[in-house]
Structure formats: C-alpha cells, structure tokens
MARLUMBA-779003 format. One line per 8 residues: number of its first residue (from 1); for each residue x, y, z of N, C-alpha, C, O. Coordinates in Angstrom, 3 decimals. Each point is the difference from the previous one (the first is absolute). Layout:
<recs>
NUM	X Y Z X Y Z X Y Z X Y Z  ...
</recs>
This chain:
<recs>
1	0.838 -1.202 0.000 -0.838 1.202 0.000 0.875 1.256 0.000 1.033 0.059 0.668  -1.468 0.927 -1.425 0.714 1.262 -0.040 -0.296 0.812 1.263 -1.061 -0.144 0.609  2.000 0.985 -0.232 -0.203 0.928 1.107 -0.827 1.173 -0.534 0.511 0.847 -0.733  -1.777 -0.809 1.103 -0.935 0.971 -0.587 0.399 1.444 0.293 -0.124 0.871 -0.861  0.594 -0.628 2.058 0.398 1.369 0.340 1.183 0.458 -0.860 0.015 1.126 -0.497  0.964 -1.998 0.331 1.166 0.366 -0.816 -0.378 0.152 -1.474 0.571 0.834 -0.702  -1.512 -1.622 0.239 -0.463 0.132 -1.384 -0.711 1.334 -0.184 0.174 0.659 -1.026  -0.975 -0.256 2.012 -0.668 1.311 -0.074 1.036 1.123 -0.051 -0.146 0.958 -0.758
9	1.187 -1.089 1.572 1.062 1.011 -0.008 0.691 0.041 -1.359 0.312 1.073 -0.517  -0.076 -2.251 -0.053 0.628 -0.084 -1.316 -0.850 0.695 -1.054 0.509 0.774 -0.811  -1.796 -1.053 0.829 -0.902 0.614 -0.981 -0.058 1.512 0.177 -0.090 0.742 -0.978  0.140 -0.295 2.215 -0.004 1.441 0.265 1.261 0.656 -0.556 -0.067 1.049 -0.639  1.212 -1.675 0.887 1.260 0.526 -0.548 -0.043 0.016 -1.523 0.445 0.951 -0.642  -0.988 -2.024 0.082 -0.066 -0.103 -1.459 -0.849 1.113 -0.601 0.375 0.597 -1.009  -1.512 -0.321 1.626 -0.877 1.043 -0.536 0.683 1.362 0.000 -0.276 0.840 -0.856  1.171 -0.628 1.819 0.704 1.286 0.098 1.082 0.161 -1.063 0.264 1.114 -0.451
17	0.356 -2.208 0.052 1.146 0.118 -0.914 -0.245 -0.674 -1.358 0.929 -0.161 -0.791  -2.160 -0.223 0.530 -0.294 -0.714 -1.246 0.430 0.803 -1.229 0.609 -0.550 -0.917  -0.919 1.836 0.895 0.361 0.819 -1.162 1.519 0.038 -0.191 0.494 -0.053 -1.126  0.231 0.145 2.232 1.460 0.026 -0.073 0.545 -1.328 -0.518 0.948 -0.025 -0.784  -1.549 -1.069 1.222 0.404 -1.324 -0.476 -0.237 -0.116 -1.505 0.864 -0.484 -0.732  -2.026 0.924 0.277 -0.319 -0.089 -1.431 0.965 0.834 -0.827 0.411 -0.411 -1.086  -0.052 1.573 1.595 0.971 0.848 -0.695 1.350 -0.701 -0.096 0.654 0.035 -1.042  -0.240 -0.673 2.138 1.297 -0.682 0.013 0.003 -1.174 -0.965 0.987 -0.217 -0.703
25	-2.054 -0.530 0.659 -0.063 -1.141 -0.902 -0.006 0.447 -1.473 0.543 -0.692 -0.861  -1.143 1.820 0.584 0.051 0.541 -1.360 1.436 0.379 -0.366 0.427 -0.181 -1.140  0.308 0.707 2.118 1.420 0.325 -0.235 0.791 -1.257 -0.307 0.845 0.002 -0.895  -1.112 -1.083 1.630 0.659 -1.270 -0.298 -0.326 -0.451 -1.417 0.873 -0.477 -0.725  -2.130 0.631 0.337 -0.414 -0.412 -1.332 0.717 0.758 -1.102 0.272 -0.555 -1.064  0.033 1.816 1.311 0.678 0.803 -1.024 1.455 -0.405 -0.192 0.594 0.295 -1.037  -0.015 -0.971 2.030 1.377 -0.489 -0.126 0.106 -0.940 -1.199 1.003 0.011 -0.714  -2.018 -0.809 0.499 -0.006 -0.979 -1.086 0.238 0.656 -1.359 0.626 -0.591 -0.880
33	-1.120 1.798 0.717 0.099 0.692 -1.288 1.314 0.747 -0.184 0.200 0.642 -1.031  0.698 -0.711 2.006 1.231 0.790 -0.051 1.212 -0.778 -0.511 1.114 0.524 -0.014  -1.330 -1.768 -0.403 1.078 -0.736 -0.666 0.816 -0.896 0.894 -0.152 0.005 1.222  1.030 -0.783 -1.855 0.748 -1.035 0.699 0.975 0.535 1.046 0.171 -0.617 1.052  0.467 1.749 -1.321 0.940 0.527 0.992 -0.716 0.371 1.291 0.521 -0.213 1.095  -1.721 0.769 -1.232 -0.791 0.357 1.198 -0.424 -1.260 0.750 0.028 -0.028 1.230  -0.415 -0.999 -1.955 -0.358 -1.267 0.645 1.209 -0.597 0.714 -0.126 -0.585 1.076  1.298 0.740 -1.690 1.214 -0.543 0.609 0.306 0.695 1.324 0.477 -0.647 0.932
41	-0.738 1.930 -0.830 0.208 0.702 1.264 -0.863 -0.616 1.104 0.456 -0.206 1.125  -1.714 -0.081 -1.474 -0.886 -0.619 0.986 0.480 -1.402 0.374 -0.134 -0.425 1.148  0.689 -0.281 -2.118 0.543 -1.322 0.281 1.170 0.111 0.976 0.103 -0.786 0.941  0.768 1.753 -1.165 1.141 0.215 0.903 -0.478 0.351 1.405 0.550 -0.490 0.987  -1.554 1.324 -0.897 -0.580 0.353 1.302 -0.422 -1.256 0.749 0.287 -0.143 1.189  -0.968 -0.769 -1.883 -0.494 -1.215 0.654 1.120 -0.990 0.295 -0.123 -0.810 0.918  1.207 0.862 -1.676 1.189 -0.795 0.339 0.604 0.500 1.313 0.504 -0.796 0.794  -0.551 2.091 -0.566 0.593 0.592 1.194 -0.846 -0.188 1.268 0.545 -0.016 1.104
49	-1.871 -0.126 -1.252 -0.892 0.127 1.165 0.080 -1.080 1.068 -0.254 0.329 1.159  0.585 -1.597 -1.440 -0.027 -0.976 1.090 0.832 0.423 1.206 1.203 0.240 -0.101  -1.884 -0.154 1.250 0.604 0.360 1.285 0.650 1.392 -0.012 0.900 0.275 0.794  -1.354 0.580 -1.680 0.463 1.388 -0.034 -1.212 0.919 -0.077 -1.074 -0.417 -0.434  1.245 1.655 0.850 -1.111 0.954 -0.017 -0.293 0.452 -1.434 0.904 0.317 -0.773  -2.195 -0.300 0.450 -0.416 0.309 -1.368 0.499 1.377 -0.450 0.477 0.147 -1.125  -0.584 0.846 1.984 0.418 1.355 -0.393 1.497 0.057 -0.268 0.438 0.649 -0.949  0.337 -1.319 1.772 1.446 -0.051 -0.212 0.306 -0.654 -1.337 0.873 0.460 -0.737
57	-1.592 -1.533 0.424 0.236 -0.712 -1.261 -0.344 0.866 -1.204 0.747 0.034 -0.978  -1.874 0.663 1.046 -0.384 0.843 -1.138 0.949 1.189 -0.152 0.361 0.373 -1.116  0.039 0.216 2.235 0.977 1.097 -0.068 1.305 -0.492 -0.624 0.633 0.719 -0.774  -0.239 -1.936 1.110 1.233 -0.579 -0.542 -0.112 -0.210 -1.499 0.940 0.291 -0.740  -2.083 -0.793 0.286 -0.213 -0.174 -1.438 0.079 1.345 -0.714 0.630 0.108 -1.051  -1.261 0.909 1.612 0.014 1.324 -0.632 1.407 0.582 -0.036 0.384 0.643 -0.977  0.383 -0.865 2.038 1.387 0.503 0.026 0.846 -0.685 -1.072 0.750 0.663 -0.717  -0.868 -1.974 0.606 0.741 -0.734 -1.030 -0.424 0.435 -1.389 0.832 0.191 -0.887
65	-2.126 -0.037 0.710 -0.519 0.367 -1.312 0.402 1.430 -0.374 0.285 0.296 -1.160  -0.271 0.574 2.161 0.328 1.395 -0.261 1.442 0.218 -0.404 0.329 1.010 -0.622  0.538 -1.955 0.972 1.413 0.103 -0.380 0.381 -1.024 -1.078 1.177 -0.275 -0.233  -2.201 -0.273 -0.409 0.191 -0.978 -1.096 0.727 -1.267 0.438 0.578 -0.706 -0.827  -0.608 0.420 2.123 0.684 -1.199 0.487 -0.872 -1.249 -0.083 0.509 -1.118 -0.089  -1.821 1.314 0.120 -0.913 -1.147 0.010 0.199 -0.877 -1.227 -0.109 -1.224 0.079  0.396 1.846 -1.198 0.110 -0.738 -1.264 1.436 -0.180 -0.473 0.234 -0.515 -1.094  0.732 0.939 1.913 1.359 -0.005 -0.542 1.058 -0.643 0.886 0.784 -0.813 -0.491
73	-0.733 1.147 1.778 1.156 -0.420 0.795 -0.060 -1.474 0.386 -1.058 -0.627 -0.055  2.193 0.092 0.439 0.112 -1.421 0.295 -0.434 -0.312 1.438 -0.262 0.892 0.808  0.201 -2.164 -0.537 -0.541 -0.495 1.270 0.692 0.598 1.217 -0.669 0.425 0.941  2.001 -0.385 -0.946 0.743 0.503 1.158 -0.310 1.476 0.257 -0.133 0.429 1.146  0.022 0.337 -2.232 -0.301 1.426 0.151 -1.416 0.213 0.520 -0.237 0.881 0.826  -0.694 -1.680 -1.305 -1.375 0.111 0.489 -0.048 -0.317 1.486 -0.659 0.709 0.761  1.342 -1.759 -0.339 0.013 -0.371 1.418 0.513 1.143 0.871 -0.476 0.193 1.119  1.449 0.566 -1.631 0.525 1.139 0.745 -1.010 1.139 0.100 0.019 0.778 0.953
81	-0.892 -0.690 -1.939 -0.963 1.104 -0.059 -1.298 -0.289 0.743 -0.802 0.912 0.204  0.576 -2.151 0.203 -1.284 -0.352 0.613 0.178 -0.459 1.449 -0.619 -0.969 0.438  1.463 1.670 0.283 0.338 -0.424 1.357 -1.180 0.051 0.967 0.028 -0.656 1.041  -1.059 1.423 -1.370 -1.168 0.069 0.888 -0.949 -1.173 -0.209 -0.939 -0.189 0.773  1.181 -0.594 -1.813 -0.844 -1.157 -0.305 0.618 -1.244 0.634 1.195 -0.248 -0.160  -1.992 -0.526 0.871 0.518 -1.209 0.644 0.360 -1.057 -1.039 -0.625 -0.091 -1.056  1.644 -0.704 1.375 0.489 -1.053 -0.897 0.405 0.584 -1.353 -0.323 -0.542 -1.058  1.036 1.657 1.128 0.292 0.779 -1.206 0.861 -0.754 -1.011 -0.142 0.211 -1.204
89	1.008 -1.060 1.661 0.862 -0.716 -0.944 -0.818 -0.994 -0.832 0.168 -0.091 -1.216  -1.043 -0.643 1.880 -0.879 -0.912 -0.736 -0.900 0.761 -0.964 -0.171 -0.390 -1.155  -0.397 1.475 1.649 -0.969 0.740 -0.811 0.661 0.713 -1.170 -0.614 0.157 -1.056  1.853 0.275 1.229 0.734 0.573 -1.136 0.161 -1.044 -1.095 -0.129 0.305 -1.185  0.409 -1.532 1.590 0.119 -1.080 -0.971 -1.317 -0.293 -0.693 -0.033 -0.229 -1.209  -1.056 0.236 1.974 -1.318 -0.232 -0.600 -0.339 1.095 -1.010 -0.544 -0.272 -1.070  0.877 1.526 1.431 -0.296 1.118 -0.902 0.750 -0.160 -1.321 -0.584 0.157 -1.073  1.869 -0.467 1.151 0.797 -0.146 -1.222 -0.515 -1.154 -0.845 -0.069 0.111 -1.224
97	-0.290 -1.208 1.858 -0.536 -1.141 -0.744 -1.312 0.371 -0.690 -0.229 -0.371 -1.151  -0.629 1.105 1.861 -1.262 0.440 -0.608 0.254 0.971 -1.147 -0.677 -0.045 -1.027  1.661 0.921 1.214 0.329 0.966 -1.059 0.460 -0.711 -1.258 -0.337 0.414 -1.109  1.098 -1.473 1.271 0.469 -0.751 -1.164 -1.156 -0.647 -0.762 0.081 -0.214 -1.209  -1.152 -0.091 1.931 -1.164 -0.621 -0.646 -0.944 1.015 -0.626 -0.575 -0.247 -1.061  0.415 1.411 1.735 -1.116 0.867 -0.352 0.350 1.426 -0.416 -0.876 0.703 -0.504  2.091 -0.252 0.687 0.264 1.438 -0.139 0.967 0.337 -1.125 0.895 0.826 0.184  -1.054 -1.434 -1.315 0.825 0.346 -1.154 -0.765 -0.195 -1.296 -1.081 -0.589 -0.005
105	1.632 1.074 -1.079 -0.697 -0.070 -1.288 -0.273 -1.436 -0.441 -1.015 -0.269 -0.643  1.908 -0.646 0.982 -0.147 -1.391 -0.431 -0.606 -0.888 1.083 -0.021 -1.222 -0.142  -0.466 1.821 1.210 -0.508 -0.782 1.124 -1.505 -0.259 -0.128 -0.672 0.536 -0.881  0.171 -1.375 1.789 -1.438 -0.268 0.064 -0.721 1.291 0.371 0.424 0.703 0.917  -1.494 -0.389 -1.610 -0.832 1.144 0.363 -0.922 -0.409 1.151 -0.853 -0.874 -0.160  1.030 1.506 1.308 -0.862 -0.293 1.136 -1.460 0.216 -0.356 -0.865 -0.807 0.340  0.610 1.897 -1.022 -1.386 0.334 -0.330 -0.615 -1.054 -0.914 -1.119 -0.453 0.239  1.844 0.063 -1.279 -0.523 -1.009 -0.923 -0.181 -1.340 0.690 -0.984 -0.701 -0.238
113	1.934 0.347 1.095 -0.080 -1.297 0.682 -1.194 -0.039 0.931 -0.774 -0.957 -0.026  0.615 1.972 0.841 -1.119 0.033 0.942 -1.330 0.036 -0.743 -0.981 -0.608 0.428  0.964 1.325 -1.540 -1.226 0.109 -0.791 -0.384 -1.321 -0.667 -1.135 -0.168 -0.446  2.083 -0.766 0.381 -0.275 -1.272 -0.665 -0.783 -0.965 0.890 -0.486 -1.023 -0.483  0.359 1.330 1.761 -0.707 -0.892 0.912 -1.474 0.381 0.095 -0.369 1.161 -0.179  -0.451 -2.145 0.459 -1.449 0.245 0.044 -0.443 0.673 1.287 -1.044 0.653 0.031  1.837 -0.806 1.051 -0.382 0.646 1.255 1.235 0.245 0.866 1.109 -0.428 -0.322  -1.338 1.125 1.420 1.098 0.360 0.887 0.661 -1.191 0.658 1.203 0.025 0.259
121	-1.964 -1.064 0.016 0.588 -1.186 0.640 1.030 -0.662 -0.907 1.062 -0.416 0.461  -1.374 0.319 -1.746 0.956 -0.578 -0.948 1.248 0.859 -0.089 1.119 -0.511 0.002  -1.320 1.828 -0.081 1.142 0.917 -0.068 0.848 -0.109 1.256 1.229 0.003 -0.071  -1.883 -0.098 1.216 0.742 -0.117 1.261 0.843 -1.266 0.033 1.160 0.031 0.411  -1.737 -1.132 -0.841 0.741 -1.263 -0.002 1.243 0.114 -0.873 1.074 -0.466 0.380  -1.218 1.084 -1.549 1.145 0.158 -0.895 1.076 0.874 0.647 1.190 -0.298 -0.106  -1.600 1.357 0.765 0.956 0.898 0.648 0.755 -0.721 1.112 1.223 0.101 0.095  -1.954 -0.826 0.742 0.638 -0.741 1.092 0.999 -1.014 -0.546 1.069 -0.198 0.578
129	-1.417 -0.437 -1.684 0.869 -1.021 -0.590 1.197 0.585 -0.741 1.001 -0.688 -0.200  -1.096 1.951 -0.207 1.023 0.556 -0.890 0.759 1.212 0.529 0.985 0.419 -0.607  -1.419 0.144 1.713 0.695 1.169 0.560 0.531 -0.358 1.382 -0.761 -0.129 0.958  2.055 -0.026 -0.872 0.631 -0.383 1.261 -0.202 1.102 1.036 0.173 1.185 -0.286  -0.540 -1.599 1.483 -0.209 0.970 1.069 -1.444 0.371 0.230 -0.317 0.666 0.985  -0.576 -1.087 -1.882 -1.418 0.311 0.156 -0.794 -1.257 0.319 0.021 -0.970 -0.757  -0.722 0.998 1.887 -0.937 -1.055 0.344 -1.413 0.434 -0.328 -0.202 0.976 -0.722  -0.773 -1.692 1.245 -1.402 0.314 -0.291 -0.374 1.406 0.455 -0.698 0.724 -0.710
137	1.161 -0.344 1.887 -0.346 1.327 0.516 0.570 1.095 -0.898 -0.717 0.919 -0.397  2.007 -1.019 0.080 0.648 1.053 -0.799 -0.536 0.041 -1.430 -0.168 1.077 -0.573  -0.099 -2.247 -0.002 -0.560 -0.039 -1.358 -1.397 0.603 -0.016 -0.359 0.713 -0.937  -0.431 -0.995 1.968 -1.337 0.598 0.111 0.105 1.514 0.142 -0.770 0.746 -0.605  1.725 -0.306 1.406 0.223 1.431 0.220 0.377 0.689 -1.315 -0.530 1.060 -0.331  1.440 -1.672 -0.404 0.412 0.559 -1.291 -1.186 0.133 -0.946 -0.191 1.048 -0.616  -0.596 -2.094 0.500 -1.130 0.036 -0.932 -1.048 1.024 0.436 -0.581 0.687 -0.840  0.339 -0.583 2.134 -0.922 1.032 0.471 0.509 1.401 -0.344 -0.772 0.873 -0.397
145	2.082 -0.673 0.555 0.578 1.321 -0.220 0.061 0.409 -1.464 0.287 1.156 -0.312  -0.557 -2.101 -0.590 -0.064 0.356 -1.423 -1.418 -0.184 -0.537 -0.213 -0.035 -1.212  -0.746 -0.080 2.117 -1.397 -0.061 -0.399 -0.475 -1.336 -0.506 -1.004 -0.074 -0.709  1.726 -1.015 1.071 -0.353 -1.330 -0.510 -0.219 -1.024 1.108 0.095 -1.202 -0.252  -0.382 1.647 1.461 -0.092 -0.958 1.096 -1.205 0.182 0.894 0.077 -0.238 1.205  -1.207 0.663 -1.790 -1.144 0.302 0.855 -0.609 -1.226 0.669 -0.749 0.137 0.967  1.060 -1.346 -1.469 -0.548 -1.217 0.608 1.051 -0.748 0.821 -0.208 -1.156 0.368  1.333 1.811 -0.082 1.099 -0.630 0.739 0.157 0.637 1.379 -0.184 1.207 0.159
153	0.524 -2.028 0.837 0.221 0.504 1.355 1.487 0.202 0.252 0.823 -0.829 -0.389  -0.488 1.927 1.038 1.384 0.293 0.383 0.107 -0.272 1.496 -0.259 0.882 0.818  0.639 -2.093 -0.472 -0.062 -0.442 1.392 1.284 0.330 0.759 0.828 -0.871 0.266  -0.686 2.156 0.075 1.123 0.388 0.845 -0.433 -0.056 1.465 -1.142 -0.351 0.298  2.037 0.690 0.598 -0.279 -0.149 1.431 -1.145 0.901 0.462 -0.755 -0.376 0.897  0.615 1.576 -1.504 -1.095 0.899 0.367 -1.342 -0.633 -0.343 -0.926 0.012 0.810  0.829 -0.560 -2.009 -1.261 -0.591 -0.451 -0.334 -1.224 0.852 -1.133 -0.148 0.459  2.111 -0.720 -0.249 -0.239 -1.215 0.776 -0.438 0.325 1.426 -0.888 -0.656 0.544
161	1.503 1.657 0.054 -0.372 0.407 1.355 -1.460 0.428 0.058 -0.732 -0.392 0.909  0.314 1.187 -1.870 -1.379 0.475 -0.027 -0.986 -1.124 -0.293 -1.078 -0.049 0.593  1.432 -0.844 -1.490 -0.871 -1.134 -0.297 -0.186 -0.870 1.232 -1.091 -0.520 0.237  2.137 0.362 0.539 -0.071 -0.758 1.246 -0.917 0.702 0.999 -0.861 -0.636 0.608  1.042 1.932 -0.438 -0.782 0.752 0.981 -1.490 0.003 -0.333 -0.841 0.025 0.898  0.519 -0.049 -2.185 -1.410 0.026 -0.399 -0.623 -1.383 -0.115 -1.187 -0.124 -0.301  1.979 -0.915 0.539 -0.540 -1.345 -0.028 -0.074 -0.633 -1.370 -0.677 -1.012 -0.184  1.372 1.603 -0.789 0.021 -0.579 -1.350 0.882 -1.243 -0.021 -0.304 -0.974 -0.690
169	1.397 1.013 1.450 0.870 -1.161 0.169 0.126 -0.286 1.490 -0.233 0.879 0.829  0.597 -2.099 -0.498 0.059 -0.402 1.408 1.218 0.577 0.718 -0.045 0.285 1.197  1.125 -0.118 -1.945 1.222 0.557 0.593 0.941 0.408 -1.123 -0.155 -0.436 -1.141  1.126 1.271 1.470 1.021 0.375 -0.974 0.986 -1.159 -0.116 0.607 -0.389 0.998  -0.438 -0.165 -2.190 0.910 -1.150 -0.133 1.448 0.402 0.256 0.439 1.091 -0.365  0.291 -2.007 1.004 1.417 0.269 0.256 0.796 -0.018 -1.298 0.933 0.784 -0.174  -1.303 -1.677 -0.731 0.588 -0.031 -1.335 -1.131 -0.039 -1.016 -1.049 -0.595 0.245  1.270 1.223 -1.367 -1.048 0.117 -1.012 0.403 -0.811 -1.235 0.627 0.522 -0.922
177	-0.993 -1.791 0.920 0.269 -0.853 -1.148 -0.906 0.408 -1.157 -0.960 0.747 0.188  1.268 -1.241 -1.383 -0.847 0.291 -1.156 -1.431 -0.443 0.252 -0.944 0.740 -0.275  0.785 -1.954 0.802 -1.343 -0.526 0.270 -0.746 0.886 0.987 -1.166 0.330 -0.214  1.836 0.055 1.291 -0.637 0.841 1.014 -0.313 1.373 -0.557 -1.053 0.563 0.299  1.945 -0.018 -1.101 -0.245 1.314 -0.616 -1.288 -0.032 -0.809 -0.858 0.869 0.152  0.727 -1.864 -1.004 -1.164 -0.083 -0.882 -1.285 -0.251 0.788 -1.067 0.485 -0.377  1.170 -1.242 1.473 -1.169 -0.228 0.850 -0.464 1.305 0.643 -1.195 0.293 0.021  2.137 0.487 0.504 -0.358 1.266 0.631 -0.514 0.995 -1.039 -0.922 0.768 0.271
185	1.515 -0.787 -1.445 -0.475 0.874 -1.078 -1.477 -0.272 -0.290 -0.781 0.937 -0.167  0.400 -2.203 0.107 -1.403 -0.344 -0.260 -0.901 0.471 1.140 -1.114 0.462 -0.243  1.585 -0.574 1.472 -0.783 0.472 1.139 -0.164 1.519 -0.049 -1.064 0.532 0.318  2.127 0.153 -0.721 -0.081 1.463 -0.102 -0.949 0.405 -1.117 -0.743 0.971 0.145  0.754 -1.695 -1.251 -0.939 0.280 -1.098 -1.453 -0.183 0.465 -0.862 0.836 -0.273  0.618 -1.925 0.966 -1.348 -0.281 0.512 -0.436 1.111 0.950 -1.131 0.481 -0.071  2.033 -0.082 0.957 -0.280 1.074 0.948 -0.318 1.302 -0.734 -0.948 0.700 0.357  1.733 -0.378 -1.376 -0.202 1.254 -0.732 -1.379 0.033 -0.664 -0.652 1.043 -0.037
193	0.220 -2.174 -0.478 -1.334 -0.065 -0.619 -1.096 0.158 1.038 -0.993 0.689 -0.235  1.173 -1.326 1.379 -1.035 0.033 1.030 -0.157 1.381 0.623 -1.097 0.362 0.426  2.171 0.411 -0.366 -0.101 1.346 0.582 -0.095 1.089 -1.072 -0.040 1.192 0.304  0.004 -1.632 -1.569 -0.190 0.914 -1.137 1.106 1.055 -0.116 -0.264 1.179 -0.235  1.512 -1.638 0.408 1.167 0.841 -0.252 0.883 -0.766 -0.986 0.496 -1.072 0.347  -0.280 1.586 -1.572 0.822 -0.726 -0.974 1.365 -0.361 0.574 0.536 0.711 0.850  0.016 -1.822 -1.322 1.237 -0.523 0.580 1.135 1.011 -0.040 0.699 0.178 0.998  -0.500 0.492 -2.140 1.104 0.966 -0.072 -0.253 1.210 0.896 0.946 0.602 0.507
201	-2.219 -0.239 -0.308 -0.338 1.068 0.946 0.266 -0.459 1.430 0.506 0.761 0.824  -0.852 -2.009 -0.545 0.175 -0.546 1.342 1.468 0.014 0.405 0.331 0.348 1.134  0.536 -0.720 -2.045 1.433 0.033 0.280 0.441 1.393 0.430 0.733 0.154 0.977  -1.180 0.850 -1.706 0.456 1.367 0.284 -0.610 0.564 1.278 0.661 0.744 0.724  -1.913 -1.090 -0.441 -0.592 0.507 1.248 0.634 -0.685 1.205 0.165 0.631 1.045  0.194 -1.912 -1.167 0.693 -0.663 1.105 1.393 0.572 0.191 0.452 0.175 1.132  0.231 0.117 -2.230 1.318 0.650 0.080 -0.127 1.372 0.669 0.829 0.377 0.828  -1.872 0.356 -1.196 -0.244 1.323 0.578 -0.217 -0.091 1.512 0.490 0.841 0.753
209	-1.215 -1.848 -0.321 -0.279 -0.152 1.422 1.272 -0.252 0.808 0.069 0.349 1.179  0.919 -0.944 -1.802 1.259 -0.276 0.680 0.990 1.157 -0.077 0.748 0.248 0.946  -0.746 0.450 -2.063 1.043 1.009 -0.241 -0.508 1.430 -0.021 0.789 0.939 0.102  -2.107 -0.760 -0.234 -0.560 1.344 -0.050 0.112 0.671 -1.352 -0.221 1.207 -0.108  0.561 -1.961 -0.927 0.110 0.572 -1.333 -0.226 -1.061 -1.067 0.058 -1.200 0.269  -0.315 1.668 -1.478 -0.118 -0.887 -1.150 1.243 0.237 -0.847 0.196 1.087 -0.543  0.630 -2.101 0.436 1.262 0.192 -0.720 0.047 -0.903 -1.216 -0.708 0.249 -0.976  1.535 -1.304 1.011 0.147 -0.897 -1.129 -0.179 -1.440 0.459 0.088 -0.922 -0.811
</recs>
C-alpha cells in the first residue's frame, strides 16, 4: 500500500512545479535537433555522473567543451582536467573510447543509431551494451536528456529513497542488479499511472523534492 499522506504531498509539489517540469522536458527534446556533437556532450555528462554530483559533471563537460578538449585531448590530459569527478581515470578512458565511436566524421552517428530503434528500451539496451561506463541508470538518464526516454526510469539514490518512503518499493536495494532495476522500473511506471503523473515528470518532481531544483 502507498503512503497516502506522502502521495498527497507529492501531488501538491507536482501541481506547483508542473509548468517548470514541462518547460525543462521541452528543453531536453530540443537537444535532439542540435546534432551529434550536442548528443555527445550529454553522453559525456552521463559517463561522468556515477557517484559524482550532477552539477559538477555538467560544469566539467562545459569546461572541456569550451576549451575544445572534449573532442581533442588524450585520456591522460582529460583525467587531469576532471579532478572534481570521482573515478576520473576510469571515466577519462570511457570518454575517449566513446569519442572514438561517436565523435568523428567516420564514426557511428548517435542520432541515426538511436533513431533506428523502435523504442527507448531498445535504445537503452544498445547503449548499455556498447558504451563502456554506462549502466541502465546512466543510459536512461542520457536518453531522457535528449528527449528519448519518457518511458524509462532513472533509478538513482534520490528516486529510490522516495519510492521507498511512499511505499512503492519495500526497501532501497543494497545492490541494483539488472533484474531488480527493471522490476522497480515497472513498479514506478505502475505508480505513475495510478497517481496520474507521467513517468518523466515523476522523476523530476522526486528529484526536486530532494534537491530543491529541477536540473538534469
């Protein structure tokens, strides 16, 4: 059973920021039309995010991009430039590997590849299988941030905590296996339908409740 009082509070918060959420999601949707280099920036952001603060990761991407380092410098130099990002040496390697696949004239077009799938779940599976450093959460986050993940859940610690408190899940799992991730995603989808808040809106309102803002 859901915690009715907490659900009422959630709906109240949602009604207050719904317009802001819709505006933010439209901004994500416009990223799709800005080309492969813009999509690659979002991919780099999601490579950086595991166990690091989202704002720090996005600021780092913008700093690298602003000095033309995102698309040019080698792994060791990137690692030196991303000291605020946790596990920077691993993530520098992931970024360079992704760049070799997606960020050149002869590389795979991220936009064309993602557009070739029938839905976000298929695209997510391909990303998880082909982009080192991205799991289900990060791949879902990337697709949402480019306007292609409205049916995907981004199960970070903030979301899981709130789902637990509202009775959507029995407890926050100590480890999030693929099977467990997909099970919780289905529970979150069911919950979103029952309370009449779209899944991508629900993610952002839960994030807002934890951080006080709507970011990425």
